[in-house]
VOGU-3710 file (C-alpha; in Angstrom, 3 decimals, decimal comma):
1> mlddwfrtie> -10,385/-7,634/-5,164  -8,253/-5,757/-7,299  -6,174/-9,230/-8,189  -9,520/-10,454/-9,649  -8,678/-7,469/-12,452  -4,731/-8,768/-13,552  -5,038/-10,544/-16,448  -2,504/-12,755/-17,636  -0,323/-10,997/-21,110  0,809/-12,625/-23,791
11> lgisleefns> 3,405/-11,493/-26,827  4,677/-12,914/-29,757  7,999/-11,462/-29,182  11,434/-13,248/-30,044  13,304/-15,014/-27,247  15,895/-11,643/-27,954  13,357/-9,348/-26,825  11,527/-11,075/-24,057  15,299/-10,976/-22,376  15,226/-7,350/-22,551
21> lprhaaykye> 11,569/-6,651/-22,019  11,644/-4,678/-18,525  9,976/-6,270/-15,328  7,579/-5,947/-12,679  7,128/-7,722/-9,463  3,833/-8,149/-10,340  3,535/-10,819/-12,869  5,968/-14,385/-13,442  7,929/-14,032/-16,728  8,125/-17,199/-19,166
31> ylggsawltp> 8,998/-17,852/-22,503  6,463/-20,301/-24,024  5,850/-21,623/-27,649  7,016/-18,436/-29,042  5,577/-16,295/-26,968  5,992/-14,201/-23,982  3,464/-14,885/-21,046  3,502/-12,554/-18,288  1,144/-13,963/-15,712  -0,035/-12,204/-12,563
41> dprygralld> 1,747/-12,499/-9,374  0,831/-10,101/-7,466  2,433/-9,560/-3,859  1,949/-6,755/-1,255  4,346/-5,124/1,310  2,618/-3,722/4,650  3,107/-0,875/6,518  2,864/1,066/10,163  2,726/4,764/10,967  2,894/6,512/14,033
51> lasiappaap> 0,036/8,959/14,113  1,615/10,950/16,365  4,603/11,854/13,925  2,311/12,646/11,128  2,082/16,632/10,934  -1,182/18,941/11,179  -2,883/19,609/8,369  -1,963/22,761/6,705  -4,310/25,836/7,322  -6,218/26,569/4,905
61> qdgsasgsla> -5,306/30,951/6,087  -1,684/30,396/6,964  -0,422/30,857/3,354  1,348/26,753/3,321  -0,778/25,907/0,979  0,914/27,713/-1,607  1,985/26,797/-5,460  -0,057/24,174/-7,386  -2,327/23,290/-3,959  -3,263/26,563/-3,225
71> nftrrpfsda> -6,845/26,382/-4,822  -7,300/23,085/-3,997  -9,979/22,514/-0,787  -10,264/19,439/1,329  -13,757/18,548/2,986  -14,975/15,428/3,899  -16,240/12,586/2,473  -19,839/11,610/1,809  -22,021/8,959/0,433  -22,414/10,771/-3,185
81> dwgrlaglma> -18,888/10,735/-3,607  -18,785/7,260/-4,301  -20,136/7,418/-7,891  -17,874/10,379/-8,700  -14,336/8,526/-7,816  -14,480/5,403/-10,097  -12,568/7,210/-13,111  -10,587/9,283/-10,416  -9,221/6,036/-9,727  -8,449/4,750/-13,200
91> aafeqvppfc> -6,233/7,969/-14,340  -4,573/7,695/-10,845  -3,452/4,270/-11,521  -2,973/4,030/-15,264  0,525/3,526/-15,050  0,009/1,142/-12,402  -0,794/-2,496/-12,336  -3,655/-3,982/-13,431  -4,903/-1,027/-14,377  -2,235/-0,410/-17,099
101> aldsqtavaa> -3,082/-3,312/-19,056  -6,522/-2,689/-19,039  -8,570/-0,525/-21,969  -9,683/2,560/-20,638  -13,350/1,915/-20,430  -12,263/-1,996/-18,227  -10,067/0,413/-15,833  -12,758/2,531/-14,733  -15,152/-1,030/-14,335  -12,610/-2,344/-12,160
111> ardclrhtre> -12,512/0,410/-10,198  -16,146/0,648/-9,747  -15,931/-2,819/-8,671  -13,037/-1,921/-5,547  -14,712/1,227/-4,418  -17,656/-0,870/-4,245  -16,136/-3,375/-1,955  -14,649/-0,962/0,038  -18,321/0,863/0,334  -20,182/-3,076/1,037
121> ggdgplilpa> -17,212/-3,193/4,064  -14,959/-6,185/1,900  -12,080/-3,822/3,490  -13,438/-3,078/7,131  -16,087/-1,014/8,063  -15,240/2,850/6,946  -13,503/5,126/9,277  -16,056/8,140/7,872  -14,342/10,790/10,057  -10,650/9,496/8,325
131> cfvaegphaw> -11,735/9,945/4,471  -11,518/12,971/2,899  -11,986/14,653/-0,798  -10,025/17,026/-2,417  -11,230/19,541/-4,638  -9,410/21,997/-7,675  -10,910/25,341/-9,085  -12,115/23,902/-12,461  -14,675/21,510/-13,238  -12,444/18,425/-14,671
141> dnpagailvt> -10,245/19,021/-10,747  -13,431/17,239/-9,157  -12,667/15,374/-7,486  -8,798/15,675/-7,492  -8,171/13,625/-4,413  -9,399/11,213/-2,208  -8,299/8,872/1,287  -10,684/5,736/2,526  -9,073/4,799/5,678  -11,160/0,916/7,254
151> lvppgdltew> -11,310/-0,410/10,043  -9,328/-4,017/10,242  -9,181/-6,545/13,021  -6,415/-6,188/15,817  -3,608/-8,087/15,865  -0,163/-8,968/14,221  -0,025/-7,601/10,893  2,688/-10,283/10,095  0,047/-13,335/9,862  -1,404/-13,870/6,139
161> hslrwqqppp> -5,415/-12,858/7,552  -4,840/-9,876/9,425  -6,288/-7,529/6,882  -9,444/-9,407/6,796  -12,819/-10,182/9,574  -13,247/-13,533/9,842  -16,761/-12,429/11,665  -18,441/-9,323/10,898  -17,400/-6,309/13,334  -20,097/-5,145/15,366
171> pdaierrlgq> -21,622/-2,175/14,766  -19,816/-0,033/17,545  -16,359/-1,333/16,274  -14,702/1,855/15,823  -16,125/3,884/18,478  -14,592/1,207/20,448  -11,241/0,527/19,154  -12,111/-3,093/18,142  -9,378/-3,072/15,234  -6,677/-0,722/13,546
181> phltwifssp> -7,397/1,689/10,949  -6,288/0,950/7,496  -5,431/3,200/4,552  -7,425/0,849/1,616  -7,440/3,729/-1,340  -5,858/7,176/-1,535  -5,021/8,533/-5,043  -5,099/11,806/-6,952  -5,049/13,160/-10,271  -2,454/12,959/-12,017
191> riaghglgte> -2,324/16,530/-13,071  -1,596/17,018/-9,595  0,236/14,359/-8,746  3,155/14,250/-6,839  2,273/17,779/-5,678  1,873/16,973/-1,811  -2,062/16,293/-1,688  -2,201/12,931/-0,886  0,225/13,806/2,146  -2,272/16,613/3,254
201> llrlaaanlr> -4,797/14,108/2,692  -2,878/11,952/5,308  -2,251/14,224/7,047  -6,146/15,045/7,809  -6,906/11,553/8,487  -4,264/11,294/10,624  -5,766/13,822/12,929  -8,714/12,809/13,154  -7,845/8,939/13,966  -6,095/10,632/16,876
211> slgftelast> -8,805/12,413/18,074  -10,996/8,875/17,688  -8,174/7,677/20,021  -5,961/5,231/17,228  -2,589/5,687/17,082  -1,552/4,017/14,297  -2,469/3,127/10,851  -1,598/0,633/8,407  -1,598/0,658/5,098  -0,758/-2,001/2,166
221> flignvrsmt> 0,704/-1,296/-1,558  1,617/-3,205/-4,478  5,581/-4,390/-4,653  6,913/-2,684/-7,483  4,635/0,293/-7,136  7,568/2,829/-6,821  5,793/5,356/-6,591  3,586/4,312/-3,528  6,399/2,728/-2,181  8,768/5,819/-1,738
231> whwrngfrlv> 5,093/8,132/-0,742  5,164/6,023/2,249  8,496/5,548/2,965  8,918/9,512/2,693  5,882/9,919/4,601  7,126/8,151/8,008  5,283/4,141/7,299  7,494/1,679/8,075  7,803/-2,238/6,527  6,308/-4,283/8,271
241> qhpaslrkhp> 7,751/-8,142/7,856  5,646/-9,669/5,114  4,088/-12,501/6,461  5,856/-15,332/4,058  9,640/-13,713/5,323  12,368/-16,802/5,861  13,116/-14,459/8,935  8,995/-15,083/10,129  9,680/-18,888/9,119  13,827/-19,969/9,126
//
């Protein structure tokens, strides 16, 4: 669904300027007819987290949620939150393709579309106990962050279609652990980004996933989104071999 919002970008610049452009892995760069053409070519990495390796969430009363996060609360996700997250998502990803190539109104529309896809089960059934929202002390901090975890089919993450259900999963798929949890969305307000809110949301989700009997959490990230890549690395995710890897298909 996110791929639908990538746009081809044309820049009327000289060849010299084209050669000096910074490159992003989500685009193919060509110079044709006196213009630079940036054609969408998004690729995604896959990662897997051992849930037992994640520390438990900080207790509000133990003083560990100090500094910038001291006044931020975390609560379970509710159905009413769907309509409140689009603006936050667009702001969180405003420097990341495809959102960075969209005007502010279109970026919110893109975020709303992605959330609708998740809400309607396009990313697999929502594992509600593993979904949380963070709120701050001020109106502009509400919401301040969110994590949404869905259930993808069981199987080998190195296969192309391993993240998509080929048939609708049964209603009790989560209770029967018929698939594997997937970190479909996690984002926070740019004002608080980098202070550990995402990690705290991950810890909450991990604790509840363990209580449901799951042992691992899958995730995907856009190649070239350095902040997301390093966040996954810092929190213990290990890279999974890409389906197109030459090591897999020598």
